[in-house]
C-alpha positions in Angstrom: 33.7 71.9 141.4 32.9 70.7 145.1 34.8 71.7 148.0 34.2 68.5 149.8 36.0 66.2 147.6 39.6 66.8 147.7 41.7 66.8 144.8 44.3 64.0 144.3 47.3 66.2 144.0 50.4 66.8 146.1 53.1 69.5 145.9 56.2 70.0 147.7 55.6 71.6 151.0 52.3 70.0 151.6 51.5 69.2 155.2 50.2 65.7 156.1 46.5 67.0 157.0 46.4 69.4 154.3 44.0 68.8 151.4 44.1 70.4 148.0 40.6 71.6 147.3 41.2 73.9 144.2 43.8 73.8 141.4 43.5 76.7 138.9 45.9 77.5 135.9 45.4 80.0 133.1 42.6 79.4 130.5 43.9 77.3 127.6 42.8 80.0 125.1 45.7 82.0 126.5 48.1 79.7 124.6 46.6 80.6 121.4 49.0 83.5 120.8 52.1 81.6 121.0 50.9 78.4 119.2 49.9 80.6 116.2 53.5 82.3 116.5 55.1 78.7 116.4 53.1 77.7 113.5 54.0 80.8 111.6 57.7 80.7 112.4 57.9 77.1 111.4 56.5 77.7 108.1 58.3 80.6 107.5 61.6 78.6 106.0 59.3 76.9 103.5 57.9 80.1 102.2 61.8 81.1 101.6 62.5 77.8 99.9 59.4 78.3 97.4 61.1 81.4 96.4 64.0 80.0 95.2 62.2 77.5 93.3 61.3 80.3 90.9 65.0 81.3 90.3 67.3 79.8 87.6 69.2 76.7 89.1 72.5 78.5 88.4 71.5 81.5 90.7 71.3 79.5 93.7 74.3 79.5 95.9 73.2 77.5 98.7 73.6 73.7 98.9 71.0 71.4 100.1 73.1 70.3 103.1 73.3 73.8 104.3 69.7 74.3 103.6 68.6 71.4 105.6 70.9 72.3 108.6 69.7 75.7 108.7 66.2 74.6 108.7 66.8 72.0 111.5 68.5 74.6 113.5 65.5 77.0 112.9 63.1 74.4 113.8 64.9 73.4 117.2 64.9 77.0 118.3 61.2 77.6 117.7 60.1 74.1 119.1 62.5 75.1 122.3 60.3 78.4 122.5 57.1 76.5 122.1 58.1 74.0 124.8 59.2 76.6 127.1 56.0 78.6 126.7 53.9 75.3 127.3 55.8 74.6 130.4 55.3 78.0 131.6 51.5 77.6 131.1 51.5 74.1 132.5 53.6 74.7 135.5 52.0 78.0 136.8 49.3 77.1 139.0 47.4 78.2 141.8 46.4 75.8 144.7 44.0 76.4 147.5 44.0 74.0 150.2 41.9 73.4 153.3 44.7 75.7 155.2 46.4 77.9 152.8 46.8 79.5 149.4 49.8 78.4 147.3 51.1 80.2 144.1 53.6 78.2 142.0 55.4 80.4 139.4 57.4 78.8 136.8 59.8 81.2 134.8 62.1 78.7 133.5 63.5 75.4 133.8 65.8 76.4 136.8 63.9 79.2 138.3 60.5 78.8 140.0 59.0 81.0 142.8 56.5 79.6 145.6 54.4 82.0 147.4 51.7 81.0 150.2 49.6 82.5 152.8 47.4 81.1 155.4 43.6 81.4 154.6 42.8 83.2 157.6 45.1 86.1 156.5 43.2 86.6 153.4 41.1 89.8 153.6 39.6 90.7 150.3 38.9 88.7 147.0 38.2 90.6 143.7 38.0 89.3 140.1 37.9 91.0 136.7 36.9 90.2 133.3 38.2 92.8 130.8 37.4 93.0 126.9 35.2 90.9 124.6 37.5 87.9 124.6 37.6 87.4 128.4 33.7 88.1 128.8 32.9 85.6 125.8 35.3 82.8 126.9 34.5 83.5 130.7 38.0 84.1 131.8 39.9 86.7 133.7 41.7 87.6 136.8 41.2 87.1 140.5 43.1 89.0 143.1 43.4 87.9 146.8 44.8 90.5 149.3 46.2 89.3 152.3 47.0 91.0 155.8 50.2 92.8 156.5 53.2 92.3 154.8 52.4 89.0 153.3 52.3 88.6 149.6 49.1 89.5 147.6 48.1 86.9 145.2 47.2 87.8 141.7 45.5 84.7 139.8 45.8 85.6 136.0 43.7 84.6 133.2 41.8 81.8 135.2 38.5 80.2 133.7 35.3 81.4 135.4 36.9 83.9 137.9 33.4 84.8 139.5 32.5 81.5 140.3 36.1 80.6 141.7 35.6 83.8 143.8 32.6 82.2 145.3 34.4 79.0 146.0 37.3 80.9 147.6 34.8 82.9 149.8 33.3 79.6 150.9 36.4 78.0 151.7 37.4 81.2 153.7 34.0 80.8 155.6 34.9 77.2 156.3 38.4 78.0 157.6 37.1 81.0 159.9 34.4 78.6 161.2 36.9 75.9 162.1 39.3 78.5 163.5 36.4 79.6 165.8 35.5 76.2 167.1 39.2 75.2 167.7 39.7 78.5 169.9 36.5 77.6 171.7 34.5 80.8 170.8 
């Protein structure tokens, strides 16, 4: 990832001379839990139907229409859950531009939160990788502490947090050197 070449991404509130340099979202492996849960829950009714085949036909009191409608409703609920989880992963992004840090948090179809801070207000950047899975697959958390009362940023489960920390530090150095040049120091 080169900080010299801007990414062709635009977001709401972007300034005209602002360039997106880094876009991060949670590592794709973090989706594994809800994907497995979705597959299991979709297959669950089939297991129930298979148990009905081992009973005598006169003992079964459920019509095929009722069973089909129940399965369709169940599938719709499970697929809705899966779609919401995918949207949550896809739209929770962290953007670093040549001027600021933007954290877009997606909570639901009609609820989002946008936090931002100027690069010059960032004072400390730390990262952590905890556990075998995060170390083996190289993902973890990166925290950006800001000055004063501004929001602190917590980038959760991002890929390659140590390298991304180096990129952000380099971006901060560039922003501070440009600030010094424009202030005539």
